[in-house]
C-alpha positions as CSV (number, residue, x, y, z in Angstrom):
1,X,-19.9,95.9,10.5
2,X,-19.0,93.3,7.7
3,X,-21.2,93.2,4.7
4,X,-21.1,90.3,2.3
5,X,-23.0,89.8,-0.8
6,X,-25.2,86.8,-1.3
7,X,-23.2,83.6,-2.1
8,X,-24.4,81.1,-4.9
9,X,-25.0,78.5,-2.5
10,X,-27.7,80.7,-0.6
11,X,-29.1,82.3,-3.9
12,X,-31.4,79.5,-4.6
13,X,-32.9,79.6,-1.3
14,X,-33.4,83.6,-1.4
15,X,-34.7,83.7,-4.7
16,X,-37.7,81.8,-3.6
17,X,-38.7,85.1,-2.1
18,X,-38.0,87.2,-5.2
19,X,-39.6,85.0,-7.7
20,X,-42.8,84.7,-5.7
21,X,-43.2,88.3,-4.8
22,X,-42.4,89.7,-8.0
23,X,-44.8,87.3,-9.5
24,X,-47.6,88.5,-7.7
25,X,-46.5,92.2,-7.6
26,X,-46.2,92.2,-11.3
27,X,-49.9,91.6,-11.5
28,X,-51.0,94.3,-9.2
29,X,-52.3,97.7,-10.3
30,X,-49.6,99.9,-11.6
31,X,-50.7,102.8,-8.9
32,X,-49.6,100.5,-6.0
33,X,-46.6,98.7,-7.3
34,X,-44.0,101.2,-6.3
35,X,-45.3,101.1,-2.8
36,X,-45.1,97.3,-2.7
37,X,-41.4,97.7,-3.7
38,X,-40.8,100.1,-1.1
39,X,-42.1,97.8,1.6
40,X,-40.4,94.5,0.1
41,X,-37.3,94.7,2.4
42,X,-39.7,94.4,5.5
43,X,-41.9,91.7,3.8
44,X,-38.7,89.6,3.0
45,X,-37.7,90.1,6.7
46,X,-40.9,88.5,7.6
47,X,-40.6,85.7,5.2
48,X,-36.9,85.2,6.3
49,X,-38.5,84.2,9.9
50,X,-41.3,82.1,8.6
51,X,-41.2,78.2,8.3
52,X,-41.0,77.0,4.7
53,X,-42.9,73.6,5.7
54,X,-45.7,73.7,8.2
55,X,-45.0,73.3,11.7
56,X,-41.5,72.9,11.5
57,X,-38.4,75.1,12.3
58,X,-37.1,75.1,8.9
59,X,-37.2,78.8,8.3
60,X,-34.8,80.4,6.0
61,X,-32.9,82.2,8.9
62,X,-32.6,79.0,10.5
63,X,-31.3,77.1,7.6
64,X,-28.7,79.7,6.5
65,X,-27.6,80.4,10.1
66,X,-26.8,76.9,10.4
67,X,-24.9,76.6,7.2
68,X,-23.1,79.8,8.2
69,X,-21.9,78.6,11.3
70,X,-21.4,82.2,12.7
71,X,-20.5,81.9,16.5
72,X,-19.6,85.5,17.2
73,X,-23.0,87.2,16.9
74,X,-26.0,87.1,14.4
75,X,-25.6,87.0,10.6
76,X,-28.7,87.8,8.6
77,X,-29.6,88.4,4.9
78,X,-31.4,91.8,4.0
79,X,-33.1,92.9,0.9
80,X,-32.3,95.8,-1.3
81,X,-34.4,97.1,-4.1
82,X,-33.2,99.1,-7.3
83,X,-36.2,100.9,-8.6
84,X,-34.5,101.7,-11.9
85,X,-34.1,98.1,-12.9
86,X,-36.8,95.7,-14.2
87,X,-38.3,92.6,-12.8
88,X,-36.2,90.2,-10.7
89,X,-33.2,92.5,-11.5
90,X,-34.5,94.9,-9.0
91,X,-33.7,92.5,-5.9
92,X,-30.4,92.0,-4.3
93,X,-29.2,90.7,-1.1
94,X,-26.7,91.5,1.3
95,X,-25.4,89.5,4.3
96,X,-25.0,91.6,7.6
97,X,-23.3,90.5,10.5
98,X,-24.1,91.9,14.0
99,X,-21.8,91.6,16.9
100,X,-21.6,93.7,20.4
101,X,-18.6,95.4,18.8
102,X,-19.8,96.1,15.4
103,X,-23.7,96.3,15.3
104,X,-25.4,97.9,12.1
105,X,-28.0,99.4,14.3
106,X,-25.4,101.6,16.0
107,X,-23.7,102.6,12.7
108,X,-27.4,103.6,11.4
109,X,-28.1,105.6,14.5
110,X,-24.7,107.6,14.1
111,X,-25.4,108.1,10.4
112,X,-28.9,109.5,11.2
113,X,-27.3,112.0,13.8
114,X,-24.5,112.9,11.6
115,X,-27.3,113.8,9.0
116,X,-28.5,116.5,11.4
117,X,-25.3,118.6,11.2
118,X,-25.2,121.4,11.2
119,X,-29.1,121.0,11.3
120,X,-31.7,119.7,9.2
121,X,-35.5,120.1,8.8
122,X,-38.1,117.7,10.1
123,X,-41.9,117.7,10.1
124,X,-44.2,118.7,12.9
125,X,-44.0,115.2,14.3
126,X,-40.3,115.1,14.3
127,X,-39.7,113.0,11.4
128,X,-37.6,113.5,8.1
129,X,-39.8,114.8,5.3
130,X,-40.0,112.9,2.0
131,X,-37.2,114.8,0.1
132,X,-34.8,113.7,3.0
133,X,-36.0,110.2,3.6
134,X,-35.0,108.7,0.0
135,X,-31.2,109.7,0.6
136,X,-31.2,108.4,4.3
137,X,-32.8,105.1,3.4
138,X,-30.4,104.5,0.7
139,X,-27.5,104.7,3.3
140,X,-29.1,102.6,6.0
141,X,-28.2,99.0,6.6
142,X,-32.1,98.2,6.3
143,X,-33.7,100.5,3.9
144,X,-37.2,100.6,5.5
145,X,-39.2,103.5,6.2
146,X,-40.4,102.3,9.6
147,X,-36.9,101.5,10.6
148,X,-35.8,105.0,9.8
149,X,-38.8,106.3,11.9
150,X,-37.9,104.0,14.7
151,X,-34.4,105.2,15.0
152,X,-35.6,108.7,15.0
153,X,-37.9,108.2,17.9
154,X,-35.1,106.5,19.8
155,X,-33.0,109.6,19.1
156,X,-35.8,111.9,20.3
157,X,-36.4,109.8,23.5
158,X,-32.7,109.6,24.5
159,X,-32.3,113.5,23.6
160,X,-29.7,112.7,21.1
161,X,-31.5,115.3,18.8
162,X,-32.3,119.0,20.0
163,X,-34.7,121.5,18.4
164,X,-33.1,124.4,16.7
165,X,-34.9,127.7,16.8
166,X,-36.3,128.5,13.0
167,X,-39.1,130.5,11.3
168,X,-42.0,128.6,9.9
169,X,-40.2,125.2,9.9
170,X,-39.0,122.7,12.4
171,X,-35.3,122.0,12.6
172,X,-33.3,119.7,14.8
173,X,-29.5,119.1,15.2
174,X,-27.2,116.5,16.8
175,X,-27.1,117.3,20.4
176,X,-24.3,117.4,22.8
177,X,-25.7,114.2,24.6
178,X,-25.3,112.5,21.3
179,X,-21.5,112.9,21.3
180,X,-21.4,111.6,24.8
181,X,-23.6,108.6,23.9
182,X,-21.4,107.7,20.7
183,X,-18.5,107.7,22.9
184,X,-19.5,104.9,25.2
185,X,-18.4,101.5,24.5
186,X,-20.6,99.7,21.8
187,X,-22.1,97.3,24.4
188,X,-23.2,100.0,26.7
189,X,-25.0,102.0,23.8
190,X,-26.8,98.7,23.1
191,X,-27.7,98.3,26.5
192,X,-29.1,101.7,26.8
193,X,-31.0,101.4,23.3
194,X,-32.7,98.3,24.4
195,X,-34.0,99.7,27.5
196,X,-35.2,102.7,25.7
197,X,-36.8,100.2,22.9
198,X,-38.8,98.7,25.7
199,X,-39.7,102.1,27.2
200,X,-41.0,103.0,23.8
201,X,-43.0,99.7,23.3
202,X,-44.6,100.2,26.6
203,X,-45.6,104.0,25.8
204,X,-47.2,102.9,22.4
205,X,-49.3,100.1,24.3
206,X,-50.4,102.7,26.8
207,X,-51.4,105.2,24.4
208,X,-53.0,103.3,21.8
209,X,-54.8,100.8,24.1
210,X,-55.6,103.8,26.7
211,X,-54.1,102.0,29.6
212,X,-53.0,103.2,32.9
213,X,-49.5,104.0,33.6
214,X,-48.9,101.2,35.9
215,X,-50.6,98.4,33.7
216,X,-47.4,98.0,31.5
217,X,-44.1,99.4,31.6
218,X,-40.6,98.8,30.2
219,X,-40.0,96.4,32.9
220,X,-42.8,94.0,31.1
221,X,-40.9,93.8,28.0
222,X,-37.4,93.7,29.5
223,X,-38.5,90.5,31.2
224,X,-39.8,89.2,27.8
225,X,-36.0,89.3,26.7
226,X,-34.9,87.0,29.5
227,X,-35.4,83.8,27.7
228,X,-36.9,81.7,24.9
229,X,-40.5,82.4,24.6
230,X,-44.0,81.3,23.3
231,X,-45.6,84.5,22.0
232,X,-49.0,83.3,23.2
233,X,-47.6,83.4,26.8
234,X,-46.8,87.3,26.4
235,X,-50.4,88.0,25.8
236,X,-51.5,85.8,28.7
237,X,-49.2,87.8,31.2
238,X,-50.4,91.2,29.5
239,X,-54.1,90.4,29.9
240,X,-53.7,89.4,33.6
241,X,-52.6,92.9,34.2
242,X,-56.1,94.0,33.2
243,X,-57.8,91.1,35.1
244,X,-58.4,89.0,32.1
245,X,-57.8,85.2,31.6
246,X,-57.2,85.0,27.9
247,X,-56.4,81.4,27.7
248,X,-59.7,80.9,29.3
249,X,-61.4,82.6,26.3
250,X,-59.3,80.6,23.7
251,X,-60.8,77.6,25.2
252,X,-64.5,78.7,25.3
253,X,-66.8,77.7,22.5
254,X,-67.7,80.6,20.3
255,X,-71.7,79.8,21.1
256,X,-70.6,80.4,24.8
257,X,-69.0,83.8,24.3
258,X,-70.5,86.9,25.5
259,X,-70.5,90.4,23.8
260,X,-67.7,91.5,26.3
261,X,-65.6,88.2,25.5
262,X,-65.9,88.9,21.8
263,X,-64.7,92.4,22.4
264,X,-61.8,91.3,24.4
265,X,-60.8,88.9,21.5
266,X,-60.9,91.5,19.0
267,X,-58.8,93.8,21.1
268,X,-56.3,90.6,21.1
269,X,-55.8,91.3,17.4
270,X,-54.9,94.9,17.7
271,X,-52.7,93.9,20.7
272,X,-50.8,91.6,18.5
273,X,-50.2,94.1,15.7
274,X,-48.8,96.3,18.4
275,X,-46.7,93.7,20.0
276,X,-45.2,92.6,16.7
277,X,-44.5,96.4,15.5
278,X,-43.2,98.0,18.6
279,X,-41.4,94.9,20.2
280,X,-41.0,91.7,18.2
281,X,-40.0,93.2,14.9
282,X,-37.5,95.9,16.4
283,X,-36.0,93.2,18.7
284,X,-35.5,90.7,15.6
285,X,-35.0,92.7,12.7
286,X,-33.3,95.9,14.2
287,X,-31.5,94.7,17.2
288,X,-31.2,90.8,16.3
289,X,-31.7,90.1,20.1
290,X,-34.4,87.5,19.3
291,X,-35.0,85.1,16.5
292,X,-38.9,84.7,15.8
293,X,-40.4,82.1,13.8
294,X,-43.9,81.6,12.5
295,X,-44.8,77.9,12.0
296,X,-47.5,78.8,9.3
297,X,-45.9,79.1,5.6
298,X,-45.9,82.5,4.0
299,X,-48.7,83.1,1.4
300,X,-47.5,85.3,-1.2
301,X,-51.1,85.4,-2.9
302,X,-52.7,86.6,0.2
303,X,-50.0,89.1,1.5
304,X,-49.3,90.9,-1.9
305,X,-53.1,91.2,-2.6
306,X,-53.9,92.5,1.0
307,X,-51.1,95.0,0.9
308,X,-51.9,96.1,-2.6
309,X,-55.5,96.8,-1.4
310,X,-54.4,98.7,1.6
311,X,-51.9,100.8,-0.4
312,X,-54.8,101.5,-3.1
313,X,-57.3,102.8,-0.4
314,X,-54.9,104.6,1.5
315,X,-55.1,102.6,4.7
316,X,-52.4,101.9,7.2
317,X,-50.5,98.7,6.2
318,X,-49.6,97.6,9.7
319,X,-52.4,95.0,10.2
320,X,-51.1,93.2,7.2
321,X,-47.4,93.7,7.9
322,X,-47.0,93.3,11.5
323,X,-48.5,90.0,12.6
324,X,-46.8,88.3,15.6
325,X,-44.6,85.1,15.2
326,X,-45.5,81.9,17.1
327,X,-42.4,81.8,19.2
328,X,-38.8,83.2,19.3
329,X,-35.5,82.4,20.6
330,X,-33.1,84.6,22.2
331,X,-29.7,85.0,19.8
332,X,-26.2,85.0,21.1
333,X,-26.7,89.1,21.1
334,X,-29.9,88.6,23.3
335,X,-28.4,86.4,25.8
336,X,-25.2,88.5,26.1
337,X,-27.3,91.5,26.9
338,X,-29.8,89.5,29.3
339,X,-29.4,89.5,32.9
340,X,-29.5,85.6,32.9
341,X,-26.9,84.8,30.3
342,X,-28.3,81.2,29.7
343,X,-32.1,80.8,29.5
344,X,-33.7,78.2,31.5
345,X,-36.0,77.2,28.8
346,X,-34.9,74.7,26.0
347,X,-34.6,76.4,22.5
348,X,-37.1,75.1,20.2
349,X,-35.5,76.2,17.2
350,X,-32.3,74.1,17.5
351,X,-31.4,72.7,14.1
352,X,-30.8,69.0,13.5
353,X,-27.0,68.7,12.8
354,X,-27.5,65.4,11.3
355,X,-28.7,67.1,8.0
356,X,-26.5,69.6,6.0
357,X,-27.7,72.5,3.8
358,X,-28.5,70.6,0.8
359,X,-30.5,67.8,2.6
360,X,-32.6,70.5,4.3
361,X,-33.4,72.0,1.2
362,X,-34.6,68.7,-0.3
363,X,-36.5,68.2,2.7
364,X,-38.7,71.4,1.9
365,X,-38.7,70.8,-1.8
366,X,-41.9,68.8,-1.6
367,X,-43.7,71.2,0.2
368,X,-42.8,74.0,-1.9
369,X,-44.1,72.0,-5.2
370,X,-47.1,71.1,-3.6
371,X,-47.8,74.9,-3.0
372,X,-46.7,75.7,-6.6
373,X,-49.4,72.9,-7.9
374,X,-51.9,74.4,-5.8
375,X,-51.3,77.9,-7.5
376,X,-51.3,76.4,-10.9
377,X,-54.6,75.2,-10.3
378,X,-55.7,78.8,-9.2
379,X,-54.2,80.8,-12.0
380,X,-55.1,78.4,-14.7
381,X,-59.0,79.2,-14.2
382,X,-59.3,82.9,-14.8
383,X,-62.7,83.8,-13.0
384,X,-65.4,85.8,-14.9
385,X,-66.1,89.2,-13.5
386,X,-68.5,92.1,-13.2
387,X,-66.8,95.5,-12.7
388,X,-68.9,97.8,-10.9
389,X,-68.9,101.6,-10.3
390,X,-70.5,101.9,-6.7
391,X,-71.1,105.4,-5.5
392,X,-73.2,107.0,-2.7
393,X,-76.5,108.0,-4.3
394,X,-76.6,111.3,-2.8
395,X,-72.8,112.1,-3.6
396,X,-71.6,110.6,-6.6
397,X,-68.1,111.9,-5.9
398,X,-67.8,109.1,-3.2
399,X,-67.0,106.2,-5.3
400,X,-65.3,102.9,-5.8
401,X,-64.5,100.6,-8.7
402,X,-65.2,97.1,-7.4
403,X,-64.1,93.7,-9.3
404,X,-66.3,90.7,-8.1
405,X,-67.0,87.2,-9.5
406,X,-70.2,86.6,-11.3
407,X,-70.9,83.3,-9.3
408,X,-70.6,85.4,-5.9
409,X,-73.7,84.9,-3.7
410,X,-75.8,87.7,-3.8
411,X,-76.5,88.1,0.0
412,X,-72.4,88.4,0.2
413,X,-72.4,90.9,-2.5
414,X,-74.7,93.2,-0.9
415,X,-73.2,92.9,2.4
416,X,-69.7,93.5,1.1
417,X,-70.6,96.7,-0.7
418,X,-72.2,97.8,2.6
419,X,-68.9,97.1,4.4
420,X,-66.8,98.7,1.6
421,X,-68.6,102.1,2.5
422,X,-68.2,101.7,6.2
423,X,-71.7,100.2,7.1
424,X,-70.8,97.0,8.8
425,X,-73.1,94.5,10.4
426,X,-75.9,95.3,7.9
427,X,-78.8,92.9,8.6
428,X,-81.6,94.3,6.2
429,X,-81.4,95.9,2.9
430,X,-83.3,96.4,-0.3
431,X,-81.6,95.7,-3.8
432,X,-83.3,96.9,-6.9
433,X,-82.3,95.4,-10.4
434,X,-84.1,96.7,-13.6
435,X,-85.1,93.8,-15.7
436,X,-84.8,93.7,-19.6
437,X,-87.9,96.1,-19.8
438,X,-86.6,98.6,-17.1
439,X,-89.0,97.3,-14.6
440,X,-87.3,97.2,-11.0
441,X,-87.0,93.6,-9.6
442,X,-86.3,93.9,-5.7
443,X,-84.4,91.7,-3.4
444,X,-83.9,91.2,0.4
445,X,-82.2,89.0,2.6
446,X,-83.9,86.0,4.3
447,X,-86.0,86.9,7.3
448,X,-86.6,90.4,5.5
449,X,-90.3,91.7,4.7
450,X,-88.7,94.3,2.4
451,X,-89.1,92.0,-0.8
452,X,-90.3,88.5,-1.9
453,X,-87.2,87.6,-3.7
454,X,-84.4,86.4,-1.5
455,X,-80.7,87.2,-1.9
456,X,-79.5,84.2,0.1
457,X,-80.8,81.7,-2.8
458,X,-79.0,83.5,-5.7
459,X,-75.8,84.4,-7.3
460,X,-74.9,87.6,-9.3
461,X,-74.9,85.6,-12.5
462,X,-78.6,84.9,-11.9
463,X,-79.7,88.6,-11.9
464,X,-80.7,90.5,-15.1
465,X,-77.7,92.7,-14.9
466,X,-77.1,95.0,-17.9
467,X,-74.2,97.1,-18.6
468,X,-74.5,100.8,-18.1
469,X,-77.9,100.1,-16.4
470,X,-77.6,101.0,-12.7
471,X,-78.8,99.0,-9.7
472,X,-79.7,100.5,-6.3
473,X,-78.9,99.2,-2.7
474,X,-80.6,100.8,0.4
475,X,-79.3,99.6,3.6
476,X,-81.5,99.4,6.7
477,X,-84.5,101.3,5.0
478,X,-82.2,104.4,5.2
479,X,-82.5,106.1,1.7
480,X,-79.7,108.6,2.8
481,X,-77.3,105.5,3.0
482,X,-78.3,104.3,-0.6
483,X,-75.6,103.1,-3.1
484,X,-75.9,103.4,-6.7
485,X,-74.2,100.4,-8.6
486,X,-73.3,100.8,-12.2
487,X,-72.0,97.9,-14.1
488,X,-69.2,99.0,-16.2
489,X,-68.3,95.6,-17.8
490,X,-68.1,92.0,-17.7
491,X,-64.6,90.4,-18.1
492,X,-62.3,87.8,-17.5
493,X,-60.1,88.1,-14.3
494,X,-56.6,87.0,-13.2
495,X,-55.8,83.9,-10.9
496,X,-53.2,86.3,-9.4
497,X,-55.7,88.6,-7.9
498,X,-58.1,88.4,-5.0
499,X,-61.6,88.9,-5.5
500,X,-63.6,90.9,-4.6
501,X,-61.3,93.8,-5.0
502,X,-61.4,97.7,-5.2
503,X,-59.4,98.5,-8.1
504,X,-59.8,102.2,-8.0
505,X,-61.5,104.7,-5.9
506,X,-62.2,108.7,-5.7
507,X,-59.5,110.9,-3.8
508,X,-62.5,112.2,-1.8
509,X,-63.5,108.9,-0.5
510,X,-59.7,108.0,0.2
511,X,-59.5,111.2,2.2
512,X,-62.5,110.5,4.2
513,X,-61.4,107.0,4.9
514,X,-58.1,108.1,6.3
515,X,-57.6,107.4,10.0
516,X,-55.0,108.5,12.4
517,X,-51.7,106.3,12.7
518,X,-52.7,104.6,15.9
519,X,-50.6,101.6,15.4
């Protein structure tokens, strides 16, 4: 496995990521920055496979791969983070090469197994505890927590790790089968791991989507590795197995969709996260058997803000991190491990050889400059905000501090607050706002008979809001669900932050909102 540092030639392109990512991370709340840095290698991997100009094949991986002209396998940059450094100095890049004879995944798998000699402690689910993870991540070719967990699951499934009898703790060690596996030629190891990875993907789909055993199996995913592929076609084939024509639903006008149709389309969002996390990301970022591309350019403003919000509230970040691409091509490694060595389909990611590296960078420069201009327009205008401490009226230990723009529509404000406390699809409510004399002025949505004043016609700044004087919101005429809304301050916001947003919340509500890892 050959590793090279980034060349000055590619540095300008790679620094597009570090410049944008660091710019937004530095404006996020301090409490979530460490986690944003920890997840940065995976975020970079997603950006690396995303078009820099809309609806083109000009992704960083395609541009750099053509410039490198590496024919023996795949070569790709990975991001390393040095937490002890400041600003952009935290970021550095390594160029990894992936061949059938020397593959980083095989070296990482052997490293994990050797770490379990003579044995090591794991948690009740068989994963390495926090005190073990940092040291392991620092030695892996790709320093990502999900990658480490993924390798661990492959080891368990192949029985390369075996349990060790211990009192009050869970321990495992490298098994005799692991010694046998590691003695195989590298290509045979990769073939076995590819099959096991498809078995793992099928198992996760069946478990999380409550599917019958014969609905989806490893063969479904192995077939997806036999050629270049439109990702939508994978969804079409998957839903056909449950007697649903998803392509027909895509073409149906929203007004003609039934309640069942809406439920199916909602399940598609979940299926997309599952497909990317357990199949497309492993096959591209870990195995390098496929090279995906998303034709919609990466939006750092949205991605960083959404990740920060999920970290702050203790939610699973998979819905933001694992979004399926538009298309993927088989790499030379993917072709070598496929039954049909040369796909029948034409590769849509063939780069134009008439343009060299510098000319391609010039071609994407105009779009990048336009995006920077759009950003300048946004960050130059710092919005005026209200900061509210919102809590459950019957239990004030369940609270969130929420920042929202003063020009926000009042109806959206009320619905957003209800949704923030797990009350979705609220159609009726009563908002009580004390006026200057302390007399409650009441507001309700259009069509409601609860109050004469209608929220649909107003914005927050039109209300007689006073700092430290609480408002009250009662959803669906149910006083047990009432929310107390205390205005803490009025201030200028930041163009780098997305509003409305939760800037802090109580530990108690974080614990209540935590859900099982189902992705």
